[in-house]
N, C-alpha and C positions, 0 to 999 in steps of 0.2 A: 141189346143186340151188338156182336164184337163188328167195332169195326176196322180194317185195314184198307190202308192206302195202297194206291201203287203207283211206284215213282215211276214217269217212260225215260227210259234213257233211248226215242228211239227204235226199239229192239222190234222184228218182223210177229213175234207171239204177246205183245204187252198185252193186248185184247185179250188173248186166252187166259191168259193172272184174271184178268179180273172178272172172266167166266165161271172160272175154274172156282171162287172166292163164292162169290154167288151162288156155285152148283151147291157149294156147303154149307148156306145159312151163316155167311159174311156178308156185311154191308160192306160195299166197297166200292170208290171214286177210284180214276185213274188221274193224275196230275200231271204236268209237262216237271222237271226234271230242274229249275230256275222257281220252281211256285216256295216263294220266305218258309220256314217254317210254325212258324207263327198264325198260318193261313190253315197250317193243317191242324185236325182234328179226329186221333186215331186213339187207340187204342195199337197199332202195333202200322209197319213200313214196308212195304215188296217193294226194291229197287230191283226193273227188271235187266234181261238183259238188251242189247244195242249190236250196234256195227262196229262202236270205233274202240279206240284199245284204251285200256286205263290210265298209261301214261299222261295221254292227251290232255292237255288241263282244263280241255273245255265236254274233255263227254261227259260226266260226269254232276256238271250244274252247280245243286249244292249238296250233294252228298256226302263231304264232311260235316254239317252240318247236321243234317238228319240223323247219324248216329249219337251228334246228342242230344238226341234229343229226351233219351233216357227211356223209349218205350222198345222192346224189339224190334229187331232191322233181319231180314229173312232180305241176301242177296242173291239173285241167281245168274249165272252167266257174268258179264260184265259187273253186272253186281256186288256178285261176293270179288271181284277183282280188283274193282276199285274202293271195297272195302276193305281188300288187305291194303291196298296204298296206302289209302289216307291213316292206319292204322300200325305202316309199318314195317309192311310186308316184301314180299316181291313178286311179281308177274313181267311173262316172258311167253315172245311165240312160243307156242306148244311144234309139235313138231307133226303129229295129224292135227289139218288145217279143221277138212268139211264137218257138218255133222255128221253122228256114225250113233249106232249103236251096241252098246258100251254096257259091260259085267261091273259094277260098282261094290267094291267087299267095305263092307262098314267096319268099322277099328272098333268105334263105339257102341255099343250094343247100352248103355245110361244113356246114350244122348237125347236131349229130350226133342231134337228137330228128326233125328234118321236113323237114335236105335230101332225102333220097331221094323226099319227095315232089314236088320241083319238076319241072317249073315252077310246075305247077296243080293242087289238089284239088276235089273234091267233098264236102262233110261238110252236117253236121246240127248248127247252133247256135243256141242263146238267146242276143238280145245287150237281155234287162230291164235289163241289166249288162254294163258295161264299162270293159276299160282303157285310159283317155287318154293317162295321162301315163306313160311306162318307170322304171321305178324305179333309178337308178344303179347303172352296172352291167348294166345286159340293154339288148339287142338285139331289136328287131322283128326276125322272123323269117319271119311272112306274114303279109300283109294283104287285103281286098278292100273290093265297089263298094261297104258297107254298115258297115264298120268298119277302121277304121284299124290296129287293133293287135291282129290274130285269132291269134300266135301270139308267142313270146319267147322266151329262156333267158338268161343267165349261165353260159357253160359256165366259167367259172372257179369257181364254189360247183355245178354240176353243178342246176341250179335252171332247170324248164324250163316252161311254162304252152300251157297250147291254148283258147282260146276253145272251142272246138267237141268234142264230145262222141263221140270214138275208137272208142266201149261199144257204140256201134246203128250196126246194119244198115245206116241210108242214108247214113253216112261209107265212102265206098267204098275209103281204107286206112287203117282204120281197125285192121285188124289190124299195118301193117306198123311204127304209132306205139309200141304197147303192144312190137312185136319191136325196133325201135331204144331203146325206156328199159329195155327188160333188156340192149341192151349197150353202156349206160352203165352201168346196174350191175353187168355183171362186169369191163368193163373197171375201175372206183371199186376193182371191192373187188376185185381184182389188182394193183390202183397202178398201174395204163399211165397 
């Protein structure tokens, strides 16, 4: 059975990420973001959202180390922002702070994480902070009227990020995001 560990960045929806993974038949566990990577046995990692800013050195715990484990990583909201900062991108405060229903246009229909959602999908997202400059090696896979980078991926390293929360009921195709991530983890495990 596929095992995906959720790294808790102290977000209000972290428990829903674990439940969403269990609902699609994934073995999962939620661990604190200070858990040493060598204590994590997983086929993939989800970096949860959270209340902090990605520029806060204490926000991400060991995020940089999780990115170097050689397994797929999905960053959600703050998790995506931390991924961007750790890999050389840039995050800034967004113009639209709180949670809102947003239409995301999918740029990359062939992307393994969000391509199946093309041409667009409705999501629940916060834009208190957002990625404004992609890290080297990443491509933008989704955008909206209020955020230029709603999702991103580096398929050579199996690193993916979404600004929105696929784990909440307000996101129309959230389960598909988790199923697509599981497929990436399964392919990586099999060496495909």
